[in-house]
RODO-2510 file (C-alpha; in nm, 4 decimals, decimal comma):
residues 232
     n   res          X          Y          Z
     1     m     0,0000     0,0000     0,0000
     2     f     0,2771     0,2377     0,0900
     3     r     0,4593     0,1766    -0,2404
     4     i     0,1390     0,2165    -0,4412
     5     a     0,0677     0,5506    -0,2726
     6     i     0,4177     0,6770    -0,3561
     7     a     0,3794     0,5637    -0,7158
     8     n     0,0448     0,7382    -0,7500
     9     a     0,1872     1,0574    -0,6030
    10     y     0,4657     1,0696    -0,8580
    11     r     0,2156     1,0012    -1,1400
    12     a     0,0426     1,3357    -1,0717
    13     p    -0,0046     1,5450    -1,3874
    14     v     0,2568     1,8026    -1,4654
    15     l     0,1399     2,1655    -1,4357
    16     a     0,1633     2,3800    -1,7445
    17     g     0,4837     2,5780    -1,7611
    18     v     0,6461     2,3877    -1,4726
    19     p     0,9493     2,1621    -1,5399
    20     r     0,8933     1,7929    -1,4773
    21     s     1,1720     1,7810    -1,2193
    22     l     0,9938     2,0461    -1,0085
    23     a     0,6591     1,8832    -1,0653
    24     g     0,7839     1,5589    -0,9160
    25     k     0,9064     1,7385    -0,6099
    26     s     0,5713     1,9176    -0,5732
    27     a     0,3931     1,5865    -0,5786
    28     g     0,6226     1,4601    -0,3052
    29     y     0,5475     1,7621    -0,0956
    30     a     0,1739     1,7075    -0,1400
    31     f     0,2107     1,3502    -0,0257
    32     a     0,4070     1,4589     0,2761
    33     r     0,1283     1,7013     0,3667
    34     r    -0,1294     1,4234     0,3386
    35     l     0,0759     1,2100     0,5742
    36     y     0,0915     1,4921     0,8335
    37     s    -0,1522     1,4456     1,1237
    38     d    -0,3254     1,7258     1,3170
    39     k    -0,3729     1,5048     1,6212
    40     p    -0,1651     1,6349     1,9116
    41     g     0,1317     1,4281     2,0074
    42     p     0,2293     1,2972     2,3489
    43     a     0,4234     1,6110     2,4326
    44     t     0,1199     1,8317     2,3691
    45     e    -0,1040     1,6024     2,5721
    46     q     0,1406     1,6225     2,8627
    47     q     0,1620     2,0020     2,8405
    48     e    -0,2127     2,0710     2,8664
    49     p    -0,2591     1,9222     3,2158
    50     s     0,0302     2,1322     3,3496
    51     e    -0,1216     2,4507     3,2055
    52     k    -0,4614     2,3660     3,3542
    53     a    -0,2980     2,2955     3,6872
    54     s    -0,1192     2,6332     3,6883
    55     a    -0,4442     2,8121     3,5971
    56     t    -0,6343     2,6479     3,8828
    57     a    -0,3523     2,6846     4,1383
    58     e    -0,4596     2,8282     4,4753
    59     p    -0,3302     3,1778     4,5809
    60     a    -0,0433     3,2024     4,8242
    61     v    -0,1452     3,2017     5,1888
    62     v    -0,0391     3,5063     5,4016
    63     s     0,0298     3,4541     5,7666
    64     v    -0,1585     3,6431     6,0378
    65     e     0,1534     3,8378     6,1351
    66     e     0,2133     3,9549     5,7785
    67     f    -0,1555     4,0466     5,7418
    68     e    -0,1440     4,2551     6,0596
    69     k     0,1703     4,4298     5,9353
    70     l     0,0071     4,5115     5,6033
    71     k    -0,3079     4,6313     5,7800
    72     k    -0,1044     4,8530     6,0109
    73     a     0,0952     4,9983     5,7203
    74     s    -0,2278     5,0710     5,5301
    75     a    -0,3776     5,2463     5,8348
    76     e    -0,0629     5,4573     5,8764
    77     k    -0,0744     5,5589     5,5112
    78     d    -0,4440     5,6517     5,5406
    79     a    -0,3711     5,8635     5,8479
    80     k    -0,0805     6,0325     5,6728
    81     l    -0,2973     6,0996     5,3680
    82     k    -0,5687     6,2531     5,5859
    83     e    -0,3108     6,4695     5,7621
    84     l    -0,1692     6,5927     5,4315
    85     k    -0,5197     6,6629     5,3001
    86     d    -0,6062     6,8652     5,6127
    87     a    -0,2811     7,0600     5,5813
    88     y    -0,3564     7,1265     5,2154
    89     l    -0,7074     7,2532     5,2930
    90     r    -0,5754     7,4755     5,5720
    91     s    -0,3166     7,6173     5,3345
    92     l    -0,5882     7,6974     5,0811
    93     a    -0,7982     7,8647     5,3509
    94     d    -0,5001     8,0692     5,4740
    95     a    -0,4168     8,1757     5,1193
    96     e    -0,7772     8,2824     5,0592
    97     n    -0,7839     8,4781     5,3869
    98     i    -0,4589     8,6534     5,2995
    99     r    -0,5921     8,7385     4,9530
   100     t    -0,9174     8,8769     5,0961
   101     r    -0,7371     9,0727     5,3680
   102     s    -0,4887     9,2164     5,1184
   103     k    -0,7691     9,3210     4,8851
   104     t    -0,9538     9,4870     5,1738
   105     e    -0,6413     9,6724     5,2805
   106     v    -0,5776     9,7909     4,9257
   107     d    -0,9380     9,9080     4,8894
   108     n    -0,9267    10,0865     5,2249
   109     t    -0,5986    10,2502     5,1297
   110     k    -0,7571    10,3855     4,8134
   111     v    -1,0732    10,5005     4,9889
   112     f    -0,9101    10,6555     5,2956
   113     a    -0,5990    10,7931     5,1257
   114     i    -0,7229    11,1507     5,1813
   115     q    -0,8222    11,0926     5,5438
   116     k    -0,5366    11,2891     5,7011
   117     f    -0,5549    11,5658     5,4399
   118     a    -0,9331    11,5990     5,4779
   119     k    -0,9072    11,6048     5,8554
   120     d    -0,6590    11,8900     5,8358
   121     l    -0,8983    12,0856     5,6129
   122     l    -1,1723    12,0574     5,8743
   123     d    -0,9874    12,3090     6,0900
   124     t    -1,0192    12,5615     5,8077
   125     v    -1,3922    12,4913     5,7809
   126     d    -1,4270    12,5415     6,1572
   127     i    -1,2518    12,8779     6,1392
   128     l    -1,4771    12,9946     5,8550
   129     e    -1,7894    12,8838     6,0424
   130     l    -1,6671    13,0571     6,3592
   131     a    -1,6089    13,3811     6,1665
   132     l    -1,9595    13,3657     6,0179
   133     h    -2,1131    13,2851     6,3545
   134     h    -1,9704    13,5960     6,5237
   135     v    -2,1015    13,8446     6,2701
   136     p    -2,4024    14,0280     6,4238
   137     r    -2,7124    13,9468     6,2245
   138     e    -2,8535    14,2996     6,2732
   139     h    -2,5543    14,4427     6,0884
   140     l    -2,6287    14,2172     5,7937
   141     a    -2,9830    14,3486     5,7715
   142     d    -2,8686    14,6942     5,6567
   143     k    -2,6997    14,6115     5,3249
   144     v    -2,6551    14,9795     5,2323
   145     a    -2,4802    15,1052     5,5466
   146     n    -2,2816    14,7797     5,5968
   147     k    -2,2230    14,6891     5,2342
   148     h    -1,8580    14,5940     5,2887
   149     l    -1,9425    14,3713     5,5847
   150     v    -2,2233    14,2060     5,3929
   151     d    -1,9960    14,1436     5,0942
   152     l    -1,7274    14,0000     5,3216
   153     f    -1,9794    13,7782     5,4959
   154     e    -2,1117    13,6478     5,1668
   155     g    -1,7578    13,5859     5,0363
   156     v    -1,6602    13,3874     5,3467
   157     d    -1,9849    13,1902     5,3316
   158     m    -1,9266    13,1048     4,9635
   159     t    -1,5714    12,9933     5,0429
   160     k    -1,6953    12,7660     5,3187
   161     s    -1,9686    12,6197     5,0956
   162     s    -1,7223    12,5560     4,8115
   163     l    -1,4813    12,3818     5,0494
   164     l    -1,7594    12,1612     5,1868
   165     r    -1,8693    12,0650     4,8338
   166     t    -1,5123    11,9711     4,7494
   167     l    -1,4938    11,7487     5,0571
   168     e    -1,8275    11,5878     4,9675
   169     r    -1,7000    11,4973     4,6214
   170     h    -1,4273    11,2954     4,7934
   171     g    -1,6652    11,1197     5,0321
   172     v    -1,6482    11,3555     5,3310
   173     e    -1,9906    11,4435     5,4684
   174     s    -2,0882    11,6559     5,7678
   175     f    -2,3589    11,5767     6,0208
   176     d    -2,5314    11,7875     6,2837
   177     p    -2,6668    11,5946     6,5879
   178     l    -2,8623    11,8899     6,7302
   179     d    -3,1790    11,7812     6,9165
   180     k    -3,0926    11,4154     6,8565
   181     p    -3,0138    11,1501     7,1178
   182     y    -2,6514    11,1570     7,2191
   183     d    -2,4459    10,8860     7,0446
   184     p    -2,0983    10,8388     7,1940
   185     n    -1,9826    10,6739     6,8707
   186     m    -2,0645    10,9843     6,6673
   187     s    -2,0253    11,2721     6,9116
   188     h    -1,8005    11,3892     7,1912
   189     a    -1,9768    11,5508     7,4891
   190     l    -1,7926    11,8609     7,6018
   191     y    -2,0331    11,9418     7,8854
   192     q    -2,3749    11,8597     8,0320
   193     a    -2,6402    12,0920     8,1670
   194     p    -3,0049    12,0658     8,2717
   195     i    -3,2214    12,2402     8,0116
   196     p    -3,5900    12,2926     8,0882
   197     g    -3,8154    12,1578     7,8155
   198     k    -3,5398    11,9364     7,6696
   199     t    -3,5292    11,5607     7,6928
   200     p    -3,2385    11,4396     7,9051
   201     g    -2,9695    11,2706     7,6983
   202     t    -3,0297    11,4776     7,3872
   203     v    -2,7898    11,7213     7,2227
   204     f    -2,8839    12,0846     7,2837
   205     s    -2,5681    12,2548     7,1552
   206     v    -2,3185    12,1800     6,8748
   207     e    -1,9824    12,3500     6,9078
   208     k    -1,8312    12,1744     6,6079
   209     r    -2,0072    11,9619     6,3504
   210     g    -1,8999    11,6051     6,2947
   211     y    -1,7708    11,4561     5,9690
   212     i    -1,7862    11,1089     5,8137
   213     l    -1,5569    10,9651     5,5458
   214     k    -1,7083    10,6717     5,3537
   215     g    -1,9129    10,5631     5,6549
   216     r    -1,6245    10,6026     5,9009
   217     v    -1,6226    10,8821     6,1582
   218     l    -1,3553    11,1238     6,0483
   219     r    -1,4150    11,3585     6,3400
   220     p    -1,6851    11,3304     6,6081
   221     a    -1,9091    11,6263     6,6692
   222     q    -1,8360    11,8329     6,9798
   223     v    -2,1627    11,8812     7,1601
   224     g    -2,3408    11,9736     7,4834
   225     v    -2,5845    11,7172     7,6286
   226     v    -2,8973    11,7740     7,8335
   227     l    -2,8467    11,6544     8,1904
   228     d    -3,1200    11,4741     8,3807
   229     p    -3,1981    11,6827     8,6942
   230     t    -3,2655    11,3657     8,8933
   231     g    -2,9177    11,2382     8,8164
   232     n    -3,0411    10,9258     8,6310
***
């Protein structure tokens, strides 16, 4: 049978354009392929059980001591991570506070940059008001006989008004607490006296008006306060 198969293989027809010597070899190769078997050999059969055994092998067993060490190390790392996270959050909060405080300081510096200069100008306003206050009103009534005094009074009054408007443009405003309850945060009491018909604790006299710069007291008003006769 074996010899007949070899003879039949070499009797295969010759392909067109292929030399007979190569055609014989091709037939031998075809026969060799027919004799090849796809059935796994002994070596393959022995290899499969070992691969299956390695795939189904049980995981390594860790001792209790090693497990406790790993658990302790994990807890320490978690604690360290929490500590670093808290430090990071505190740093962010501190940075935000510094930024807010710096911005507030810069804004206040811009707003209150004229505080000292404006406060110095208030003395000039006080002098002008004092000069106007001491001019007898009866002399101002006769504008023909006291024309020079009237003109001077009007000039000083216009100067004072212009200065006050200039201060207002820069945020400086005046306030007059006359007949209002005494507020120690806004006024400074120079004296107290019992005044009939006045409510105790109210302002009955204003020596100098107070001034505010952007909501902050630039100078408290200097006032006289009604005293309670009973001493309460």
